[in-house]
C-alpha distance (Angstrom), angle and dihedral (degrees) to the residues before:
residue distance angle dihedral
M1 . . .
K2 3.79 . .
N3 3.81 121.1 .
V4 3.78 127.8 -129.3
K5 3.79 116.3 -157.2
V6 3.81 124.0 -132.5
Q7 3.79 114.7 -119.8
K8 3.78 135.0 -167.7
L9 3.79 115.1 -91.2
T10 3.82 109.4 -112.3
V11 3.80 132.5 166.0
E12 3.81 91.4 -119.5
K13 3.80 96.1 50.0
F14 3.82 95.9 43.1
A15 3.84 98.8 41.1
K16 3.82 94.9 94.4
Y17 3.83 89.9 56.4
G18 3.82 99.5 42.1
S19 3.79 137.2 -82.2
F20 3.79 140.3 -66.8
A21 3.78 143.3 -167.3
A22 3.79 134.6 -167.1
L23 3.79 104.4 -119.7
I24 3.80 92.8 -177.5
N25 3.82 109.6 66.6
P26 3.82 92.6 -1.5
D27 3.76 121.0 -157.8
G28 3.81 101.0 -173.6
E29 3.77 134.0 109.9
A30 3.80 115.1 -53.5
T31 3.81 132.7 -162.2
G32 3.80 92.8 -123.6
P33 3.80 142.2 3.4
K34 3.80 112.8 -32.2
D35 3.81 91.5 -138.3
A36 3.85 93.8 58.3
S37 3.81 120.8 113.2
L38 3.83 89.3 -110.3
V39 3.80 119.9 35.7
F40 3.81 122.5 -178.9
F41 3.81 114.1 -158.0
R42 3.78 100.5 -161.1
D43 3.79 136.5 -156.5
M44 3.79 93.7 -2.2
V45 3.84 97.0 159.4
L46 3.80 123.3 14.4
P47 3.82 109.8 -166.7
S48 3.80 120.9 179.3
F49 3.78 117.8 -132.9
G50 3.81 94.5 179.2
G51 3.80 92.9 -111.5
E52 3.81 92.7 -55.0
I53 3.81 126.8 132.1
P54 3.81 110.8 -95.7
A55 3.81 115.1 -127.6
F56 3.82 120.3 -156.7
S57 3.81 115.4 -144.6
T58 3.79 138.4 168.2
L59 3.79 123.1 -129.6
R60 3.81 112.4 -161.8
V61 3.81 110.4 -151.4
K62 3.78 121.0 -164.7
P63 3.80 120.6 -161.0
R64 3.81 110.0 -82.7
P65 3.80 136.0 162.4
L66 3.81 112.8 -64.5
V67 3.80 92.4 -117.2
I68 3.80 123.2 129.5
D69 3.80 103.5 -139.4
A70 3.83 104.4 151.0
G71 3.79 140.5 24.0
E72 3.78 142.3 -170.0
Y73 3.78 142.0 -170.4
H74 3.80 139.3 -172.5
N75 3.81 120.7 -130.4
H76 3.78 99.7 -159.6
T77 3.78 107.6 31.2
C78 3.75 147.7 36.8
E79 3.79 120.2 -112.0
V80 3.78 119.0 -139.1
S81 3.79 119.7 -153.5
M82 3.82 133.2 177.6
P83 3.82 128.9 176.3
L84 3.80 104.6 -133.7
N85 3.79 108.9 -172.6
G86 3.80 105.2 22.4
D87 3.78 145.7 6.1
A88 3.81 117.2 -75.2
L89 3.77 141.3 -158.8
V90 3.81 111.8 -128.5
W91 3.79 126.8 -175.9
V92 3.80 127.9 -157.5
A93 3.80 138.1 174.7
P94 3.81 128.9 -167.9
A95 3.78 121.6 -87.1
D96 3.80 112.4 -99.7
C97 3.82 140.4 158.4
S98 3.80 95.0 -100.7
K99 3.79 128.0 111.1
T100 3.82 88.6 -146.5
V101 3.80 128.1 72.9
P102 3.84 110.6 -100.8
V103 3.81 91.6 -127.7
D104 3.82 95.0 179.1
K105 3.81 89.8 60.8
I106 3.82 97.7 49.6
E107 3.79 116.8 129.2
V108 3.82 124.6 -171.9
F109 3.80 124.5 -151.4
L110 3.78 133.0 -166.6
V111 3.81 103.4 -129.5
P112 3.81 115.4 -161.9
R113 3.81 119.2 -133.6
G114 3.80 110.7 -87.0
T115 3.82 95.2 24.9
L116 3.80 113.1 132.4
L117 3.82 116.0 -144.0
S118 3.79 124.8 -165.9
F119 3.83 114.1 -162.4
R120 3.79 115.1 -154.5
P121 3.82 118.0 -124.0
G122 3.81 110.9 -81.5
V123 3.81 96.1 21.5
W124 3.81 110.7 135.3
H125 3.82 114.6 -125.5
H126 3.79 141.3 133.8
A127 3.78 139.5 -165.4
A128 3.80 117.6 -35.9
Y129 3.78 120.6 -108.9
A130 3.77 121.9 -119.2
I131 3.80 115.3 -133.0
D132 3.80 134.7 -159.2
N133 3.83 90.3 37.3
Q134 3.83 91.3 -76.7
V135 3.81 130.8 134.2
L136 3.80 108.8 -111.8
D137 3.81 127.6 -153.1
V138 3.80 113.9 -154.6
M139 3.80 124.5 -169.0
I140 3.81 111.0 -135.9
V141 3.81 122.4 -167.1
L142 3.80 118.8 -166.9
P143 3.78 133.5 145.8
E144 3.77 110.9 -81.9
R145 3.84 109.8 -72.8
A146 3.82 94.0 -3.1
Y147 3.80 87.7 134.8
V148 3.84 85.3 68.4
N149 3.82 102.8 30.4
D150 3.81 103.3 37.1
C151 3.79 111.1 22.5
I152 3.79 121.3 112.0
G153 3.78 112.5 -172.0
A154 3.77 135.0 -175.4
A155 3.78 134.5 -174.0
I156 3.79 114.9 -134.9
P157 3.81 114.4 -129.7
K158 3.81 111.8 -114.0
A159 3.83 92.2 -113.3
D160 3.83 90.6 57.0
Q161 3.82 99.3 42.2
R162 3.79 118.1 119.1
K163 3.80 128.9 -137.3
I164 3.78 114.6 -141.9
Q165 3.80 110.2 -126.8
Y166 3.80 105.5 -144.8
């Protein structure tokens, strides 16, 4: 089994997959002085849900082997994800026309707690991985019922699975 190394989440490295913002201790653009008693950090992530109603959900992730064995993507919408109570490992691969996960293009990022990710439509991904043997709650935002109406999934054959090197 080949390894895929975890890398630091940066705007430059993640741009081809979507966008992100740290919602805990933000450092983005604000509407006024950042030392004021109230500071509004505006428009930090702008996902498109194609005019659909966004639904907020929680995915509870228990510690499991750091093996990438399945993937999914959405054709018509972004997916928003944010680890709530701990850091997470998240993998992505570029959107393509295949029905199989492009395993040789997988990248894995360490996503700090409270960082909001927005995956572009078509970007391969799957559930985050909990680290440090902790249960992880992840907020997921998708259009209502997109997990039924717009979710293409694929198992990865054992010979092609990737082990996350963390």
